[in-house]
N, C-alpha and C positions, 0 to 999 in steps of 0.2 A: 177326544177319546184316546187316552194314553194306551199304548201297547208296549209291554215290557216282556222281553224274551230272556229267560234265565237258562243258561246251559251249564250243566253239571255232568260229571262223569257218572256212568251207570254203576253205582257201587252200594246199592241198598239204601238210598234215602227212603225213609218210610213215608207213608201217606200222610201221617200227622206232621212230619217235618215239612213236607211239601205245602200242606195246608198252611202252616205257619209262615212259610216264605210268601205265599200268595196274600194272606191277610196282612203281613208286615209291609210289603211293597205297596199294596193298595192304601194302607194307612199313611205310609210316608209320602205318597203322591197327594193324598188328601191334605195332610197337615202342612206339607212344604209348599205345594203349588196350588192348593185349593181345587184339586181335581175331584170330580164326581166319582165316588166309588162304584156307582151302578154302571158307568161307561168305562171303567178301567179293566183292560184285559191283560192278564199275566199268563204266560205260557212257559212251562218248564220242559225243556228238551234234555233227555238223558242220552249221553253219547258214550258208546263203548270206548274203553281206554285204548283199544287198537286204532280207533279213528280220531284220537286226540293227540296232537303232536306238540312237543315243546323242544326247542333247540335242535330240530331235525330228527328227533326220535319220538316213537310212540310212547305214551305214558306207560303202557304195559311193560315195555322194554326197560324204561327208567326205573319203575318200581321194582321189577325183578332184580335188576342190578343192585338196587338199594338194600333189598331184602337179603341178597347174598353177601353183601358187605357187613350186615348187621350181626 
């Protein structure tokens, strides 16, 4: 039973986009590893950018700085 956890920042991924991710990952596991789609679990976690850090800074801070420089 494959379990896939996708983590993305919470920035408005639509229900349709999430459904596409779930279907695509499930198909990839079926086609590549022969896994049964009926027992494949895909979970999408959406994380606030305040709770996602890169290089010692929150993504919120990094994006604000990038926007100010643009």
